[in-house]
C-alpha positions as CSV (number, residue, x, y, z in Angstrom):
1,M,89.7,-53.4,269.4
2,I,89.6,-49.6,270.3
3,K,92.7,-47.6,269.6
4,E,93.2,-43.9,270.3
5,V,95.1,-42.1,267.6
6,S,96.3,-38.6,266.6
7,G,96.0,-37.3,263.1
8,D,93.6,-36.1,260.5
9,I,90.5,-38.3,260.3
10,M,90.0,-37.3,256.7
11,L,93.2,-39.2,255.9
12,S,92.0,-42.3,257.7
13,K,92.4,-45.7,256.0
14,A,89.4,-47.0,257.9
15,Q,86.6,-48.4,255.9
16,T,84.1,-46.1,257.6
17,I,84.1,-42.7,259.2
18,A,81.4,-42.1,261.8
19,H,80.6,-38.7,263.1
20,G,77.9,-36.8,265.0
21,V,75.3,-34.6,263.4
22,A,71.8,-33.3,264.1
23,P,68.8,-34.2,262.0
24,F,68.6,-31.6,259.2
25,D,72.2,-30.6,259.9
26,H,73.9,-28.1,257.5
27,F,77.4,-29.6,257.9
28,E,78.9,-26.1,258.7
29,N,81.6,-26.9,261.4
30,G,84.6,-29.1,262.0
31,L,84.6,-32.6,260.6
32,A,81.1,-32.2,259.1
33,L,82.3,-29.2,257.0
34,S,85.3,-31.2,255.8
35,L,83.0,-34.1,254.8
36,R,80.7,-31.7,253.0
37,Q,83.6,-30.3,251.0
38,D,84.9,-33.8,250.1
39,Y,81.6,-35.5,249.7
40,P,79.0,-32.9,248.6
41,S,76.7,-35.5,247.2
42,M,76.5,-37.1,250.7
43,V,75.1,-33.9,252.2
44,K,72.6,-33.6,249.4
45,D,71.5,-37.2,249.9
46,F,71.4,-36.7,253.7
47,R,69.1,-33.6,253.4
48,H,66.8,-35.6,251.0
49,W,66.7,-38.5,253.5
50,C,65.9,-36.1,256.3
51,H,63.0,-34.5,254.4
52,Q,61.7,-37.9,253.5
53,S,62.1,-39.6,256.9
54,N,62.0,-36.8,259.5
55,P,64.6,-38.7,261.6
56,Q,65.0,-38.4,265.3
57,P,68.1,-38.1,267.4
58,G,69.7,-41.4,268.4
59,H,69.5,-43.0,265.0
60,L,72.0,-43.0,262.2
61,W,72.2,-42.7,258.4
62,M,74.9,-44.4,256.4
63,W,76.2,-43.3,253.0
64,G,78.6,-44.9,250.6
65,G,80.8,-43.0,248.2
66,A,82.0,-44.0,244.8
67,D,85.5,-44.4,246.2
68,G,84.2,-47.1,248.6
69,K,84.4,-45.0,251.7
70,R,81.4,-45.1,254.0
71,I,80.2,-42.3,256.2
72,V,77.9,-43.0,259.1
73,N,76.1,-39.9,260.3
74,L,75.2,-40.5,264.0
75,L,72.3,-38.3,265.0
76,T,73.7,-37.3,268.3
77,Q,72.3,-33.8,268.5
78,E,68.8,-32.2,268.6
79,P,67.5,-30.9,265.3
80,P,67.8,-27.2,264.5
81,Q,64.9,-25.1,265.8
82,G,63.2,-22.6,263.6
83,H,61.2,-22.4,260.4
84,G,62.1,-25.2,257.9
85,H,64.9,-26.5,260.1
86,S,67.0,-23.4,259.3
87,G,68.4,-22.7,262.7
88,H,71.6,-24.0,264.4
89,P,71.6,-27.6,265.6
90,G,70.8,-28.2,269.2
91,A,73.2,-29.7,271.8
92,A,73.9,-33.4,271.9
93,T,72.8,-35.6,274.8
94,L,74.5,-38.7,276.3
95,S,71.2,-40.6,275.7
96,N,71.3,-39.7,272.0
97,V,74.9,-40.7,271.7
98,A,74.3,-44.0,273.5
99,H,71.3,-44.8,271.2
100,A,73.3,-43.9,268.1
101,L,76.3,-46.0,269.1
102,R,74.0,-49.0,269.6
103,E,72.7,-48.5,266.1
104,L,76.3,-48.2,264.9
105,K,77.1,-51.6,266.5
106,K,74.2,-53.2,264.7
107,V,75.3,-51.7,261.4
108,I,78.9,-52.9,262.0
109,K,77.7,-56.4,262.4
110,Q,75.0,-56.4,259.7
111,E,77.3,-54.8,257.0
112,G,80.5,-56.7,258.1
113,L,82.4,-53.4,258.7
114,T,86.0,-54.1,259.6
115,S,87.2,-50.6,260.7
116,V,85.6,-47.4,261.8
117,A,87.2,-44.0,262.5
118,I,85.5,-41.8,265.0
119,P,86.4,-38.3,266.2
120,R,85.8,-36.8,269.7
121,L,82.1,-37.4,269.1
122,A,79.6,-34.7,270.2
123,T,82.1,-32.7,272.1
124,G,82.4,-29.6,269.7
125,V,79.1,-28.2,268.7
126,G,77.4,-31.0,270.7
127,K,79.0,-29.6,273.9
128,L,79.4,-33.0,275.8
129,Q,82.4,-33.9,277.8
130,W,84.9,-36.2,276.1
131,E,85.4,-38.5,279.1
132,D,81.7,-39.2,279.2
133,V,81.4,-39.9,275.5
134,K,84.6,-42.0,275.4
135,T,83.1,-44.2,278.2
136,L,80.0,-44.7,276.1
137,I,82.1,-45.6,273.0
138,E,84.1,-48.1,275.1
139,E,80.9,-49.6,276.5
140,Q,79.0,-49.9,273.2
141,L,81.8,-50.8,270.7
142,A,84.4,-52.8,272.6
143,D,83.0,-56.1,271.4
144,C,81.6,-55.0,268.0
145,G,84.0,-57.0,265.9
146,A,85.6,-54.1,264.1
147,D,88.7,-52.0,264.6
148,I,87.6,-48.7,266.1
149,Y,90.1,-45.8,265.8
150,L,89.3,-42.9,268.1
151,Y,90.8,-39.7,266.7
152,T,91.4,-37.9,270.1
153,N,93.9,-35.4,268.8
154,F,93.5,-33.6,265.5
155,V,96.7,-32.9,263.5
156,K,95.8,-31.4,260.1
157,G,97.4,-33.2,257.2
158,Q,98.9,-36.0,259.2
159,A,97.8,-39.6,258.8
160,A,97.3,-41.4,262.1
161,A,99.1,-44.7,263.0
162,E,96.0,-46.8,262.8
């Protein structure tokens, strides 16, 4: 089931939050920044993983917190350009989003995830159009076996009616 909701995704009761990032992302904007503030060890682990694996866009990396929350980092954007990956992340592509969503669907089934909260993926820093991304989410995750909560309207400090 896919349900559009309004609220603050950081207050989600979903088992997992999935969001878009770039390989070697610095988590400096939007939801990524909020996740960095709440889960600094996730960012440290993500950076370590990136240096060990040199991941490519279209894949994902999942992290589990001590509180039981899982964060799925969908690699929807191109990596930062510059020496040592120090630049700003590149734009997202619909191809990267589609590949990452297919990976997410596999993880949902393999891990037995029951609920996933997703923001307006790849539409901020990623610069994609929401209607295009929403169509991909519906195509890829409609039959994934988990409740998918699309946070289409951000309302700070308000829990969504999931």
